[in-house]
C-alpha positions in Angstrom: -30.5 30.8 10.9 -33.2 31.1 8.3 -32.0 30.8 4.6 -31.6 34.0 2.8 -31.2 36.1 5.9 -29.8 39.6 5.0 -26.4 40.6 6.3 -27.8 43.5 8.3 -30.8 43.0 10.6 -33.2 46.0 10.7 -33.7 47.6 14.1 -37.1 47.4 15.6 -37.5 51.2 15.1 -36.6 51.2 11.4 -39.4 52.7 9.3 -38.4 51.4 5.9 -41.1 49.8 3.8 -44.3 51.1 2.1 -47.6 50.0 3.7 -49.3 50.2 0.3 -46.6 48.0 -1.2 -47.3 45.1 1.1 -45.6 46.0 4.4 -47.3 45.5 7.7 -50.7 47.3 7.9 -51.9 47.6 11.5 -55.6 46.8 12.0 -55.7 45.8 15.7 -56.2 42.0 15.7 -56.2 40.3 19.2 -52.8 38.6 19.7 -54.1 35.7 21.9 -56.9 34.9 19.4 -54.3 34.9 16.7 -52.2 32.5 18.7 -55.2 30.2 19.1 -55.8 30.2 15.4 -52.2 29.2 14.8 -52.4 26.5 17.4 -55.1 24.6 15.4 -52.8 24.5 12.3 -49.8 23.7 14.5 -51.5 20.5 15.7 -52.1 19.4 12.0 -48.5 20.1 11.1 -49.2 21.8 7.8 -46.3 24.2 7.4 -47.6 25.9 4.3 -51.0 26.9 5.8 -49.4 27.7 9.1 -47.0 30.2 7.5 -49.7 31.8 5.4 -51.9 32.3 8.4 -49.0 33.7 10.4 -48.1 36.3 7.7 -51.8 37.4 7.5 -51.9 37.7 11.2 -48.7 39.7 11.5 -50.1 42.2 8.9 -53.3 42.5 11.0 -51.6 43.2 14.3 -51.5 46.8 15.4 -48.1 46.5 17.1 -46.4 43.2 16.2 -43.6 43.7 18.7 -46.0 44.2 21.7 -48.3 41.5 20.4 -45.4 39.0 20.5 -44.7 39.9 24.1 -48.4 39.6 24.9 -48.5 36.1 23.4 -45.5 35.0 25.4 -46.9 36.5 28.6 -50.3 34.9 28.1 -49.0 31.4 27.2 -47.1 28.8 29.1 -46.3 26.4 26.3 -42.9 27.8 25.5 -41.6 27.6 29.0 -41.3 23.8 29.0 -38.8 21.6 27.3 -39.0 20.7 23.6 -40.4 22.7 20.6 -43.2 25.2 21.0 -45.5 27.2 18.7 -44.5 30.4 20.5 -40.8 30.0 19.6 -41.8 29.3 16.0 -43.9 32.4 15.9 -41.0 34.5 17.2 -38.7 33.2 14.5 -41.3 33.7 11.8 -41.9 37.3 12.9 -38.1 37.9 12.9 -38.1 36.6 9.3 -41.0 38.8 8.2 -39.5 42.0 9.8 -36.3 41.4 8.0 -38.1 40.9 4.7 -40.6 43.8 5.1 -39.8 46.1 8.1 -42.7 47.7 9.9 -42.9 51.2 11.3 -42.3 51.0 15.1 -40.7 52.8 18.0 -37.5 54.7 17.1 -34.2 53.3 18.2 -33.5 54.6 21.8 -37.0 55.8 22.3 -38.9 55.3 25.7 -41.3 53.0 23.9 -38.6 50.7 22.6 -36.9 50.7 26.0 -40.2 49.6 27.6 -40.5 46.8 25.1 -36.9 45.8 25.7 -37.4 45.7 29.4 -40.4 43.3 28.9 -38.3 41.1 26.6 -35.4 40.9 29.0 -37.7 39.6 31.7 -38.8 36.8 29.4 -35.2 35.8 28.7 -35.0 34.4 32.2 -37.3 31.5 31.2 -36.6 31.4 27.4 -35.3 28.2 25.9 -32.3 28.5 23.4 -34.7 28.5 20.4 -36.4 31.7 21.7 -33.4 33.7 22.8 -32.0 34.5 19.4 -35.2 35.9 17.8 -35.9 38.0 21.0 -32.4 39.5 20.9 -32.8 40.2 17.1 -36.4 41.6 17.1 -35.9 43.8 20.2 -32.3 44.8 19.5 -31.4 43.7 23.0 -27.7 44.3 22.4 -28.6 48.0 22.6 -30.7 47.6 25.8 -29.8 48.4 29.4 -26.9 46.0 30.2 -27.7 45.6 33.9 -30.7 43.3 33.6 -29.0 41.4 30.7 -25.9 40.8 32.9 -28.1 39.7 35.7 -29.9 37.2 33.5 -26.5 35.8 32.3 -25.3 35.4 35.9 -28.6 33.7 36.8 -28.2 31.2 34.0 -24.7 30.5 35.2 -25.8 30.0 38.8 -28.4 27.5 37.6 -25.7 25.4 35.8 -26.9 26.5 32.4 -23.3 27.3 31.3 -23.9 26.8 27.6 -26.9 29.1 27.5 -25.1 31.7 29.6 -22.1 31.9 27.2 -24.2 31.8 24.1 -26.4 34.7 25.4 -23.3 36.6 26.5 -21.8 36.2 23.0 -25.0 37.3 21.2 -25.4 40.4 23.4 -21.7 41.3 23.3 -21.4 41.3 27.1 -17.9 39.8 27.2 -16.2 43.0 28.5 -18.5 43.0 31.6 -18.2 39.2 32.4 -15.4 37.2 34.0 -13.8 35.2 31.2 -12.6 32.5 33.5 -16.0 32.0 35.1 -17.7 31.9 31.8 -15.2 29.6 30.0 -14.0 27.1 32.5 -17.2 24.9 32.7 -17.4 24.9 28.9 -13.8 23.8 28.5 -14.5 21.0 31.1 -17.4 19.9 28.9 -15.3 19.9 25.7 -17.2 22.8 24.2 -14.1 24.7 23.2 -15.9 26.0 20.0 -18.3 28.0 22.1 -15.4 29.4 24.1 -13.5 30.4 20.9 -16.6 32.3 19.6 -17.0 34.0 23.0 -13.4 35.5 22.9 -13.4 36.2 19.2 -12.7 39.8 18.5 -11.4 40.5 22.1 -7.6 40.2 22.1 -7.3 40.8 25.9 -9.8 38.0 26.6 -7.9 35.7 24.2 -4.7 36.3 26.1 -6.4 35.7 29.4 -8.0 32.5 28.1 -4.7 31.2 26.8 -2.9 32.0 30.0 -5.6 30.0 31.9 -5.3 27.0 29.6 -1.5 27.2 29.8 -1.7 27.1 33.7 -3.6 23.7 33.3 -0.5 22.3 31.5 2.1 22.9 34.2 3.7 19.8 35.6 1.7 18.3 38.5 -1.5 20.2 37.8 -4.6 18.1 38.5 -7.6 19.1 36.4 -9.9 17.2 38.8 -9.4 20.0 41.3 -11.0 22.4 38.9 -13.7 19.9 38.0 -14.7 19.4 41.6 -16.3 22.9 41.5 -18.9 21.6 39.2 -20.2 18.4 40.8 -23.6 18.4 39.0 -22.2 18.8 35.5 -21.3 16.0 33.1 -17.6 16.6 32.2 -15.2 15.2 29.6 -11.9 15.4 31.4 -10.3 12.9 29.0 -10.1 15.7 26.4 -8.1 17.9 28.8 -4.8 16.0 29.1 -1.8 18.3 29.0 -1.0 17.0 25.5 -4.5 17.7 24.1 -4.7 21.1 25.8 -1.2 21.9 24.5 -2.4 21.3 20.9 -5.4 23.6 21.4 -3.2 26.3 22.9 -0.7 26.2 20.1 -3.5 26.3 17.5 -5.1 29.3 19.1 -1.7 31.1 19.5 -1.2 30.8 15.7 -4.8 31.6 14.9 -4.8 34.8 16.9 -1.2 35.7 16.1 -0.2 35.9 19.8 3.2 35.7 21.4 4.1 32.1 22.5 5.7 33.6 25.6 2.1 33.9 26.9 2.1 30.2 27.4 5.4 29.1 29.0 4.1 25.7 30.2 2.9 24.7 26.7 6.1 25.9 25.1 8.1 23.8 27.6 5.9 20.8 27.0 6.4 21.2 23.2 10.2 21.4 23.7 10.1 18.2 25.8 8.1 16.4 23.1 10.7 17.6 20.6 13.5 16.3 22.9 11.9 12.9 23.0 11.5 12.9 19.3 15.2 13.8 18.7 16.4 11.2 21.2 14.3 8.6 19.4 15.7 9.6 16.0 19.3 9.5 17.3 19.2 6.6 19.8 16.6 4.3 18.3 16.3 5.0 14.6 19.9 6.3 14.4 18.7 8.5 11.5 20.2 11.9 12.4 23.8 13.0 12.4 25.6 13.9 15.6 26.2 17.4 14.5 22.5 18.1 13.7 21.3 16.3 16.8 23.5 18.3 19.2 22.6 21.6 17.5 18.8 21.0 17.8 19.1 19.7 21.4 21.2 22.6 22.6 18.7 25.0 20.9 15.8 23.4 22.7 17.2 23.0 26.2 19.2 26.2 26.5 19.6 27.3 30.1 16.3 25.7 31.2 17.2 23.6 34.3 14.0 21.5 34.2 14.6 20.6 30.5 18.2 19.8 31.2 17.1 17.3 33.9 14.5 15.8 31.5 17.3 15.4 28.9 19.5 13.6 31.3 16.7 11.2 32.2 16.0 10.5 28.6 19.6 9.7 27.9 19.9 7.6 31.1 16.9 5.5 30.0 18.8 4.2 27.0 20.7 0.9 27.4 23.7 1.6 25.3 26.1 3.4 27.6 28.6 4.0 24.8 26.1 5.8 22.6 24.8 7.9 25.5 28.4 8.8 26.4 28.9 10.0 22.8 25.8 12.2 23.1 26.9 13.5 26.5 30.3 14.4 24.9 28.6 16.2 22.0 26.5 18.2 24.4 29.3 18.9 26.9 27.1 17.5 29.8 28.7 17.4 33.2 30.1 14.0 34.1 28.9 14.1 37.7 25.2 14.1 36.6 25.6 11.0 34.5 25.1 7.4 35.5 28.3 5.7 36.6 28.5 3.4 33.5 28.0 6.3 31.1 30.5 8.5 33.0 33.1 5.7 32.7 32.5 5.5 28.9 32.7 9.3 28.7 36.1 9.3 30.3 37.3 6.6 27.8 36.0 8.6 24.9 37.9 11.7 26.1 41.1 9.7 26.5 40.8 7.9 23.2 39.1 10.7 21.3 36.7 8.3 19.7 34.3 10.7 18.1 33.7 9.1 14.8 30.2 8.4 13.4 30.9 4.7 13.0 29.1 3.4 16.0 25.8 4.9 14.8 25.8 5.2 11.1 25.6 2.2 8.8 27.7 1.7 5.7 26.9 3.7 2.5 26.3 0.5 0.6 23.1 -0.1 2.7 21.4 3.0 1.2 20.4 4.3 -2.2 23.3 6.0 -3.9 23.1 9.0 -6.2 23.9 7.5 -9.6 25.4 10.6 -11.1 28.8 12.1 -10.4 29.1 15.1 -8.0 30.1 17.4 -10.8 26.6 17.1 -12.2 25.0 18.6 -9.1 24.7 22.3 -9.7 24.0 24.9 -6.9 22.1 27.9 -8.4 22.1 31.1 -6.3 21.7 34.0 -8.8 19.7 35.1 -11.8 22.7 34.5 -13.9 22.8 30.8 -12.7 19.1 30.5 -13.6 19.6 32.0 -17.0 22.5 29.7 -17.7 20.5 26.5 -17.1 17.0 27.7 -18.0 16.8 25.9 -21.3 17.8 22.6 -19.8 15.2 23.0 -16.9 12.4 23.9 -19.3 13.0 21.5 -22.1 9.6 20.3 -23.4 8.7 16.6 -22.9 11.1 15.8 -20.2 10.5 14.4 -16.7 11.7 16.2 -13.6 11.8 15.3 -10.0 11.1 18.1 -7.5 11.6 18.4 -3.7 12.1 21.0 -1.0 14.2 21.2 2.1 13.8 23.5 5.1 15.3 23.9 8.5 13.5 21.8 11.1 11.5 23.9 13.6 10.4 22.6 17.0 8.7 25.8 18.2 5.1 27.2 17.9 3.9 28.5 14.6 3.5 27.2 11.1 5.9 25.5 8.7 9.2 27.4 8.4 10.4 29.0 5.2 11.8 26.7 2.6 15.6 26.8 2.2 16.3 24.7 -0.9 14.5 23.6 -4.0 15.8 20.6 -5.8 15.0 19.9 -9.5 16.3 16.7 -11.0 16.4 15.8 -14.7 18.1 12.8 -16.3 21.8 13.0 -15.5 21.7 16.3 -13.5 20.3 17.9 -10.4 19.9 21.6 -9.8 19.8 22.9 -6.2 18.1 26.3 -6.1 19.1 28.5 -3.1 15.8 30.0 -2.1 17.0 32.6 0.5 19.2 34.1 -2.2 16.7 33.7 -5.1 13.7 35.1 -3.2 15.2 38.3 -1.9 15.1 41.2 -2.1 11.4 41.3 -3.1 11.1 42.7 -6.6 14.8 42.2 -7.4 16.1 40.7 -10.5 16.8 37.2 -9.0 13.3 36.8 -7.4 11.6 37.8 -10.7 13.7 35.4 -12.7 13.2 32.6 -10.2 9.4 33.0 -10.0 9.1 33.2 -13.8 11.1 30.0 -14.2 9.2 28.0 -11.6 5.8 29.2 -12.9 6.7 28.1 -16.4 8.0 24.8 -15.2 4.8 24.1 -13.2 2.4 25.3 -15.8 3.9 23.4 -18.8 1.8 20.3 -19.3 4.5 18.8 -21.6 6.9 18.5 -18.6 6.0 15.7 -16.2 6.6 16.9 -12.7 7.3 14.2 -10.1 7.0 14.7 -6.3 6.2 13.0 -3.1 3.5 15.0 -1.2 3.6 17.7 -3.8 0.7 19.7 -2.4 2.5 20.4 0.9 5.7 21.2 -0.9 4.0 23.7 -3.2 2.2 25.4 -0.2 5.6 25.8 1.5 7.1 27.2 -1.7 4.2 29.7 -1.9 4.7 30.7 1.7 8.4 31.3 1.2 8.0 33.1 -2.2 4.9 35.3 -2.3 5.2 35.5 -6.1 4.5 31.7 -6.2 1.5 31.8 -3.8 -0.7 30.2 -6.5 1.9 27.5 -7.4 -0.5 24.7 -6.4 -3.1 26.0 -8.8 -0.6 26.5 -11.7 0.5 22.8 -11.6 -0.2 20.8 -14.7 1.2 17.5 -15.9 2.2 15.9 -12.6 2.5 12.6 -10.9 2.5 12.6 -7.1 4.3 9.4 -6.1 2.8 9.7 -2.6 -0.6 8.7 -4.0 0.9 5.9 -6.1 2.7 4.7 -2.9 -0.6 4.6 -1.0 -2.2 2.5 -3.7 0.7 0.1 -3.7 0.5 -0.3 0.1 -3.3 -0.7 0.1 -3.0 -3.4 -2.5 0.0 -5.2 -1.0 -0.4 -4.6 2.8 2.3 -5.3 5.3 3.9 -8.7 5.2 2.7 -11.0 8.0 5.1 -11.2 10.9 6.8 -8.0 9.9 5.9 -5.0 12.1 8.4 -2.6 10.6 8.0 0.5 12.8 11.7 1.1 13.0 12.2 0.7 9.3 12.1 3.3 6.6 9.0 5.4 6.0 7.5 7.7 3.4 9.7 8.3 0.3 12.5 6.2 1.8 10.2 3.2 2.1 9.0 3.7 -1.5 12.6 3.8 -2.7 13.4 0.6 -0.8 10.3 -1.2 -2.2 11.0 -0.2 -5.8 14.9 0.2 -5.9 15.8 -2.3 -3.1 17.5 0.2 -0.9 16.1 3.0 1.3 17.3 6.6 1.4 19.9 7.6 3.9 18.0 10.2 6.0 21.0 11.2 8.2 20.9 14.8 7.0 17.1 15.3 6.9 17.1 17.2 10.1 20.2 19.3 9.4 20.3 23.0 9.3 19.3 23.9 5.7 19.6 27.6 6.3 23.4 27.4 6.9 25.6 28.5 4.0 27.6 27.0 2.6 25.8 23.7 2.8 28.0 20.7 3.8 29.0 18.2 1.2 26.8 15.6 2.9 23.8 17.9 2.7 24.3 18.6 -1.0 24.5 14.9 -1.9 21.5 14.1 0.3 19.4 16.9 -1.3 20.4 15.7 -4.8 19.5 12.1 -4.0 16.1 13.0 -2.6 15.1 14.5 -5.9 16.9 12.1 -8.3 15.4 9.0 -6.7 12.0 10.2 -7.9 13.1 9.8 -11.5 14.4 6.3 -10.9 11.3 5.2 -9.0 9.1 6.5 -11.8 11.1 4.7 -14.5 11.0 1.4 -12.5 7.2 1.7 -12.1 6.8 2.3 -15.8 8.9 -0.7 -16.7 7.0 -3.2 -14.5 3.8 -1.9 -13.0 2.3 -5.3 -12.4 5.1 -6.2 -9.9 3.9 -3.3 -7.7 0.2 -4.2 -8.0 -0.7 -1.1 -10.1 -3.7 -1.2 -12.3 -3.7 -0.8 -16.1 -5.1 2.7 -15.8 -2.4 3.7 -13.4 0.3 2.1 -15.5 -1.0 4.0 -18.5 -0.9 7.3 -16.6 2.7 6.6 -15.8 3.6 5.8 -19.4 1.7 8.6 -21.1 3.9 10.6 -23.5 3.6 14.2 -24.4 1.3 13.6 -27.3 -1.0 11.3 -25.4 -2.1 13.6 -22.5 -5.8 14.1 -22.2 -7.8 17.2 -21.4 -6.0 20.5 -20.9 -2.6 18.8 -20.9 -3.1 17.2 -17.4 -2.4 13.7 -16.6 -5.5 11.5 -16.1 -6.3 10.8 -12.5 -4.6 7.9 -10.9 -7.0 5.0 -10.6 -7.5 2.8 -7.6 -5.0 0.0 -7.5 -6.3 -3.5 -8.0 -5.0 -6.2 -5.8 -4.9 -9.9 -6.5 -7.8 -11.7 -4.9 -5.7 -13.4 -2.2 -3.0 -11.3 -0.6 -2.2 -13.6 2.4 0.6 -16.1 1.8 -0.2 -19.6 0.9 1.1 -22.8 2.4 2.8 -23.3 5.8 3.6 -19.6 6.2 0.0 -18.4 5.9 -1.6 -17.0 9.0 -4.6 -19.1 10.2 -7.9 -17.6 9.0 -9.8 -15.7 11.7 -13.5 -14.9 11.4 -14.1 -11.1 11.6 -16.3 -11.4 14.7 -13.7 -13.4 16.5 -10.9 -11.0 15.7 -10.2 -8.8 18.8 -8.0 -5.7 18.8 -7.2 -2.7 20.9 -6.5 0.6 19.0 -4.3 3.4 20.2 -6.2 6.8 20.5 -4.5 8.1 17.3 -6.2 5.4 15.2 -9.8 6.3 15.8 -10.7 6.2 12.1 -9.1 2.7 11.8 -11.1 1.6 14.8 -14.4 2.7 13.3 -13.6 1.1 9.9 -12.8 -2.2 11.6 -16.0 -2.1 13.6 -17.8 -1.5 10.3 -16.5 -5.0 9.3 -17.6 -6.7 12.5 -14.2 -6.7 14.3 -14.3 -6.4 18.1 -12.4 -3.1 18.7 -11.6 -1.4 21.9 -10.1 2.1 21.6 -8.0 4.1 24.1 -9.4 7.4 25.0 -7.6 10.6 23.9 -4.8 11.2 26.3 -5.0 7.8 27.9 -1.6 6.2 28.6 -0.4 3.9 25.8 0.6 1.3 28.3 -3.1 0.7 29.0 -3.2 -1.0 25.5 -0.7 -3.6 26.7 -2.7 -4.3 29.8 -5.9 -4.8 27.8 -4.1 -6.9 25.3 -2.8 -9.3 27.9 -6.0 -9.5 29.9 -8.4 -10.0 27.0 -6.1 -11.6 24.4 -6.3 -8.7 22.0 -4.0 -7.6 19.2 -2.5 -4.1 19.7 -2.7 -1.6 16.8 -0.6 1.4 17.3 1.8 3.8 15.4 4.9 5.8 15.9 6.9 6.0 19.2 4.7 3.8 21.4 5.2 0.8 19.2 8.6 -0.3 20.6 7.5 -0.2 24.2 4.2 -2.0 23.5 5.8 -4.7 21.4 8.1 -5.6 24.2 5.2 -6.1 26.6 3.2 -8.6 24.5 3.9 -11.8 22.7 5.4 -12.1 19.2 3.0 -11.0 16.5 0.6 -9.4 19.0 1.5 -5.8 18.1 1.3 -4.1 14.7 2.5 -0.7 13.7 0.0 0.9 11.4 1.1 3.3 8.6 -0.5 6.7 9.5 0.0 8.1 6.0 -2.7 5.7 4.8 -6.4 6.6 5.0 -8.5 4.7 7.6 -10.0 2.4 4.9 -6.6 1.5 3.5 -5.3 0.9 7.1 -8.2 -1.5 7.8 -7.6 -3.3 4.5 -4.0 -3.8 5.4 -4.8 -5.1 8.9 -7.4 -7.5 7.5 -4.9 -8.9 5.1 -2.0 -9.0 7.6 -4.0 -11.2 10.0 -5.9 -13.1 7.4 -9.3 -12.1 8.7 -12.3 -13.5 6.9 -15.0 -10.8 6.4 -18.4 -11.7 5.0 -21.3 -9.4 4.1 -23.2 -10.5 7.2 -20.3 -9.1 9.3 -20.8 -5.5 8.0 -22.4 -3.4 10.7 -22.8 -6.4 13.0 -21.2 -4.1 15.6 -22.0 -0.5 16.6 -19.4 1.9 15.3 -19.8 4.2 18.3 -19.5 1.8 21.2 -18.5 -1.6 19.8 -21.6 -3.3 21.2 -22.9 -6.2 19.0 -26.5 -6.4 20.3 -29.3 -4.5 18.7 -33.1 -4.3 19.1 -35.4 -4.0 16.1 -38.0 -1.3 16.4 -41.0 -0.8 14.0 -41.5 2.6 12.3 -44.8 3.1 14.2 -43.2 2.5 17.6 -40.2 4.7 16.7 -42.6 7.5 15.8 -44.3 7.2 19.1 -41.0 7.2 21.0 -39.7 10.2 19.1 -43.0 12.1 19.8 -43.0 11.3 23.5 -39.4 12.3 23.8 -40.0 15.8 22.6 -38.7 15.5 19.1 -41.9 15.5 17.1 -42.2 14.9 13.4 -42.4 18.2 11.7 -45.1 19.5 9.3 -44.9 18.2 5.8 -42.6 20.4 3.7 -39.4 20.2 1.9 -36.3 22.3 1.0 -36.0 25.7 2.4 -39.4 25.5 4.3 -38.2 22.6 6.3 -34.9 24.2 7.0 -36.5 27.3 8.4 -38.0 25.4 11.3 -34.7 24.0 12.4 -35.4 23.9 16.2 -38.9 22.4 15.9 -38.7 19.8 13.2 -35.4 18.4 12.1 -35.9 17.2 8.5 -32.4 16.2 7.5 -32.6 14.1 4.4 -32.2 10.4 4.9 -29.6 8.5 2.9 -30.9 7.3 -0.4 -31.7 3.6 -0.7 -29.2 1.6 -2.8 -30.7 -0.1 -5.8 -31.7 -3.7 -5.4 -34.0 -5.7 -3.2 -31.6 -6.7 -0.5 -32.2 -5.4 3.0 -30.1 -5.2 6.1 -31.4 -7.7 8.6 -29.1 -8.5 11.5 -29.9 -11.3 13.9 -31.7 -9.4 16.7 -35.1 -9.5 18.4 -37.9 -6.9 18.3 -38.2 -4.3 21.0 -40.9 -5.2 23.5 -42.7 -3.2 26.1 -40.8 -4.9 28.9 -37.5 -3.9 27.4 -38.3 -0.3 28.2 -37.5 1.0 31.7 -39.4 4.2 30.7 -40.8 5.8 27.6 -40.1 9.4 28.5 -37.2 9.6 28.0 -37.0 6.3 26.1 -34.7 4.2 28.3 -33.9 0.5 28.0 -33.9 -1.8 31.0 -30.1 -1.6 31.3 -30.3 2.2 31.7 -29.3 3.0 28.2 -31.2 6.0 26.8 -32.1 5.9 23.1 -30.6 8.7 21.1 -33.8 9.7 19.4 -32.7 13.3 18.8 -30.6 12.0 15.9 -33.6 10.6 14.0 -34.5 13.1 11.3 -38.3 13.6 10.7 -37.7 12.9 7.0 -36.7 9.4 7.8 -39.8 8.8 9.8 -41.9 9.8 6.8 -40.0 7.9 4.2 -42.1 5.3 2.4 -40.7 1.8 2.3 -38.7 2.1 5.5 -40.0 -0.6 7.8 -38.0 -0.6 10.9 -35.0 0.8 12.9 -32.2 -0.7 14.9 -31.2 0.5 18.4 -27.8 -0.3 19.9 -28.4 -1.7 23.4 -25.0 -0.4 24.5 -25.1 3.3 23.7 -28.7 3.8 22.4 -27.6 5.0 18.9 -30.3 4.5 16.3 -29.7 3.1 12.8 -31.9 2.7 9.8 -31.8 1.3 6.3 -29.8 3.3 3.8 -27.1 3.0 1.2 -24.2 2.8 3.6 -23.9 -1.0 3.4 -23.5 -0.8 -0.4 -20.8 1.8 0.0 -18.9 -0.1 2.6 -19.1 -3.3 0.6 -17.7 -1.5 -2.4 -14.9 0.2 -0.4 -13.8 -3.1 1.0 -14.6 -5.1 -2.1 -11.0 -6.5 -2.3 -11.1 -8.1 1.1 -14.6 -9.3 0.7 -13.9 -10.9 -2.7 -10.5 -12.1 -1.7 -11.6 -14.7 0.9 -12.9 -18.2 0.4 -16.6 -18.5 0.4 -17.3 -14.8 -0.1 -20.1 -13.8 -2.5 -20.4 -10.8 -4.8 -21.1 -7.6 -3.0 -24.8 -6.8 -3.1 -26.2 -3.3 -3.6 -28.2 -3.5 -0.4 -29.5 -0.8 1.8 -27.5 -0.4 5.0 -27.9 1.0 8.4 -27.1 4.6 8.6 -26.2 6.1 11.9 -27.9 9.1 13.3 -25.9 12.3 13.2 -23.7 12.8 16.2 
């Protein structure tokens, strides 16, 4: 789209504009001579002169619309691949007509219909860059639909599925086209964004699309059967696993506000995933109470026979027959459907009535204990309760811990409504009953509640503590509309989640400790700072039930009060937790020291000691980055790219690929497995000790990479950075001079555009891509990997540019601005995937981001501010 395009496009028949004031003045210039004049300027690539001449020519044409069609009829240049002058002229005419409409045939007149008929015939051969201006200039969405539909069907028959659906969308032909026929090939090609735009605004088509996608998620369905109908099309079936499809369907259901009952297969798949999660929490982590577990499982399974069978299989796969028997007893499962060993245990349980929690739950002494007495935990459920404690809650200068609880939801849709808000102050905890305090809307209790919380959040003198505060405040706003702007009101806060991330990035996991089954999130922070984790047994309980159980009340109070104790401990000894002086200062700031508009200064990046790996006999042997080999689970793609940046040999599972494939690769190629979550336990059992690491998914990719580097004592030098391709993991490049690259780009149909900057360059988006190149970093260093120059014999062909091994160079990603940039001497081409790189500032940024691991290894040098290879846009 051209910059500054008006919201409403004028019809071809609009007569707005004053000829005397500069609108089109017809004088009868020959269109083909006009095109020849433009061709001369086109070849010199001077955008300014070309545009000026075009505007003069348009003003001199007797009938600009007919003249454009005459140009297209009389020229063949636009019918081939690549950019063309004719397509540029069409877009330029569209821009001029929008800026200064010319008198023309009236909307619906015979003359306009005649022009539309000619334009429709040209659509059959039009490249994508020409379709949009033709549709706009000739108002083809108002033309006779029969030839338009015929053209869309012809594109589809020729395998031009993208062009067909784009044209159908632009012309609003969806009601007359088969949604399955149009959408299936695009889904198979992983172009779901085009499909979503196609059905946007058509609820019936949305429902039919979702029903189709849901049918692909039924057990036993083989997507390859559908794919076989498109043998000549490049497909991406790895993106169409039931799991990936299910996520798309659930997102679209919520986005369009449709009934989940439309998609029974996806809903069943989601319930099965929830069953697996609950069984993991109960049987492996042992972090959910029997009562809560049984309630959730019964709600998920209901009378569904297939899910009942899946539940039995999940229970039977667990080795501890006594634990499984207890679960079967809680769920009232029929004895005859259980394995013999479990059935025997179940009979013993019934006889002995051993239904205590003892086999699963550890002793209370193993967990953080609420340090205040139960009488200091107050449950507030009315405006009178709020008024009674308001002064204590809003006391200036105090520190409060805040948290929310809500009933777990395993169905489709967004986050459920919050049920409980906890506010902890020194010596007391207040539990606010949100269902009672937020209804009826406009009542005395909701008004008192929203006023109190707003004052609490907005008072910069009160330090608010939380763990993931942004998410909690969004949930609070969704539950209480009067607090919809709670996140924006917040002043004077410390989010301990951010502090925790900095601590982990600085410290990293201890070598030899994988820790997947241990505490996570706030519980892990409490363990690291206060020596004991939180007891999360009631986390998944029903927080909507009233009255709440005694265990729930104590759990909720502890969840908020622990924030205070962690904060105080960090203030006392920040160095023990690898926190910087700036961060320590932000934790210590008193009411009178706050900067700005009463807000806490931003938390600074934590500084780690230079050497984080253990010394002496326990230290892991140092491994050069290029010799370190890992295989990453599909959920860790950001980590994989970050490690490749540092020269690590990283293989990555495709989306939807079975996790067990990681163990096969690890055994065959001697790689370390990097994974997270549920797959960790199964993978660890299949490889040797220390060959599988569970990665903390709450960290950013850069922080994950730093932790992995420290965990395995990997030595990273500046020469390792970008020694591998981030896209394909190949470590072999070919160096290409700028002159040779210009020739290859030109021959491949991606010519350097006319000189021009800013908006002018943006307006010729299809002809000359002039995306700005990364700025060079200061300093005289250059990126110069050890690789040879591209020679003529390395090319299998020049058009398209293809290496001898069959790899096609990705020249479309090289912006013309880079080719014109002074000082740029050469490019680097990956021999594995053809991706093209050039010098830029990326190396300096990566060196700065990983400064701690670069400086923290023997023999490393200070990071240079060198230019770096910058990948072409994908």
